[in-house]
MIVOLO-644724 format. One record per residue (C-alpha): residue number from 1; x negated, y, z. Coordinates in steps of 0.2 Angstrom, whole numbers, plus 5000, padded with zeros to 4 digits. Layout:
N
ATOM   n   xx   yy   zz
ATOM NUM    X    Y    Z
...
//
This chain:
159
ATOM   n   xx   yy   zz
ATOM   1 4238 4316 5602
ATOM   2 4256 4316 5604
ATOM   3 4270 4317 5590
ATOM   4 4283 4329 5592
ATOM   5 4300 4323 5595
ATOM   6 4313 4321 5583
ATOM   7 4325 4336 5589
ATOM   8 4341 4329 5591
ATOM   9 4357 4340 5585
ATOM  10 4366 4349 5598
ATOM  11 4384 4356 5599
ATOM  12 4401 4354 5608
ATOM  13 4410 4338 5608
ATOM  14 4424 4334 5599
ATOM  15 4433 4320 5589
ATOM  16 4438 4317 5571
ATOM  17 4452 4301 5569
ATOM  18 4447 4294 5586
ATOM  19 4427 4294 5582
ATOM  20 4414 4306 5592
ATOM  21 4410 4321 5581
ATOM  22 4397 4337 5585
ATOM  23 4403 4354 5581
ATOM  24 4386 4363 5581
ATOM  25 4387 4379 5574
ATOM  26 4399 4391 5563
ATOM  27 4402 4402 5547
ATOM  28 4413 4417 5546
ATOM  29 4416 4420 5525
ATOM  30 4423 4434 5516
ATOM  31 4431 4436 5505
ATOM  32 4434 4417 5500
ATOM  33 4426 4399 5505
ATOM  34 4407 4402 5509
ATOM  35 4397 4391 5496
ATOM  36 4391 4375 5497
ATOM  37 4374 4374 5507
ATOM  38 4379 4389 5515
ATOM  39 4369 4393 5534
ATOM  40 4379 4390 5550
ATOM  41 4374 4400 5563
ATOM  42 4373 4387 5579
ATOM  43 4386 4393 5596
ATOM  44 4375 4397 5609
ATOM  45 4377 4385 5626
ATOM  46 4378 4370 5615
ATOM  47 4374 4356 5628
ATOM  48 4378 4341 5621
ATOM  49 4366 4331 5610
ATOM  50 4369 4317 5598
ATOM  51 4364 4307 5610
ATOM  52 4374 4312 5625
ATOM  53 4390 4309 5615
ATOM  54 4384 4292 5613
ATOM  55 4380 4290 5593
ATOM  56 4365 4294 5585
ATOM  57 4370 4298 5568
ATOM  58 4387 4306 5575
ATOM  59 4397 4317 5561
ATOM  60 4391 4337 5562
ATOM  61 4402 4349 5558
ATOM  62 4403 4370 5558
ATOM  63 4420 4380 5561
ATOM  64 4422 4389 5546
ATOM  65 4433 4405 5548
ATOM  66 4439 4413 5530
ATOM  67 4445 4428 5529
ATOM  68 4454 4429 5513
ATOM  69 4454 4445 5501
ATOM  70 4455 4447 5482
ATOM  71 4440 4457 5473
ATOM  72 4448 4472 5462
ATOM  73 4435 4478 5450
ATOM  74 4443 4496 5442
ATOM  75 4432 4506 5429
ATOM  76 4434 4526 5430
ATOM  77 4434 4535 5414
ATOM  78 4419 4540 5420
ATOM  79 4413 4521 5415
ATOM  80 4409 4519 5433
ATOM  81 4416 4503 5443
ATOM  82 4421 4502 5458
ATOM  83 4426 4486 5470
ATOM  84 4438 4484 5481
ATOM  85 4443 4469 5494
ATOM  86 4462 4470 5495
ATOM  87 4475 4457 5503
ATOM  88 4492 4452 5503
ATOM  89 4495 4451 5484
ATOM  90 4508 4439 5479
ATOM  91 4501 4421 5476
ATOM  92 4485 4423 5485
ATOM  93 4481 4417 5502
ATOM  94 4484 4426 5517
ATOM  95 4477 4432 5534
ATOM  96 4461 4418 5539
ATOM  97 4460 4399 5537
ATOM  98 4450 4389 5550
ATOM  99 4446 4373 5547
ATOM 100 4427 4361 5551
ATOM 101 4416 4355 5537
ATOM 102 4404 4341 5537
ATOM 103 4385 4349 5540
ATOM 104 4368 4343 5539
ATOM 105 4354 4348 5552
ATOM 106 4337 4353 5546
ATOM 107 4328 4346 5561
ATOM 108 4312 4354 5554
ATOM 109 4316 4371 5554
ATOM 110 4331 4369 5566
ATOM 111 4345 4377 5558
ATOM 112 4361 4368 5552
ATOM 113 4366 4369 5534
ATOM 114 4385 4366 5529
ATOM 115 4386 4349 5517
ATOM 116 4382 4353 5498
ATOM 117 4379 4335 5493
ATOM 118 4398 4334 5487
ATOM 119 4413 4346 5486
ATOM 120 4425 4343 5501
ATOM 121 4443 4346 5505
ATOM 122 4456 4344 5517
ATOM 123 4460 4329 5523
ATOM 124 4475 4323 5534
ATOM 125 4462 4323 5547
ATOM 126 4462 4338 5562
ATOM 127 4452 4340 5576
ATOM 128 4452 4349 5594
ATOM 129 4441 4366 5595
ATOM 130 4433 4365 5612
ATOM 131 4436 4382 5622
ATOM 132 4418 4385 5621
ATOM 133 4418 4385 5604
ATOM 134 4435 4397 5601
ATOM 135 4425 4408 5614
ATOM 136 4410 4410 5601
ATOM 137 4420 4413 5586
ATOM 138 4432 4426 5596
ATOM 139 4419 4438 5592
ATOM 140 4421 4437 5575
ATOM 141 4436 4448 5575
ATOM 142 4446 4436 5569
ATOM 143 4461 4434 5580
ATOM 144 4466 4420 5588
ATOM 145 4455 4402 5587
ATOM 146 4468 4389 5584
ATOM 147 4467 4375 5596
ATOM 148 4465 4362 5581
ATOM 149 4461 4362 5565
ATOM 150 4461 4353 5549
ATOM 151 4447 4342 5543
ATOM 152 4437 4346 5527
ATOM 153 4428 4330 5524
ATOM 154 4438 4323 5510
ATOM 155 4426 4321 5497
ATOM 156 4432 4327 5479
ATOM 157 4424 4321 5463
ATOM 158 4420 4334 5451
ATOM 159 4414 4329 5432
//
């Protein structure tokens, strides 16, 4: 009897701060940042594995697109609540924010999740979005995917 081979993560190769990395999936989030540990949808046609990039344990990232909106709840005279999402309020983010967020691979279930071990903020790093990833993300109908995006890999210390 042979043991199954360990499934290595697959994605699209890019570089973050000059080091190899894989973009393994994507998340479209509305109306704010996704929750830690959110499921990232793998991109179809991902060919590069961690071994092909040349580094086992290469950092994994998910492309995140946040379509910003503000939740507004009103209570009518009859006591019913009505909730709508609106955009363009003063002081609120507008449009879509694109970035890479650290991801983890659950090999047992074959899933990619946003790394929930820490909270992350944008660092000074940027990374190129491979053309195949941009094509896949265009199906989210959020407009043009930028050629380079910020990388949210700066861990925050929270008490």
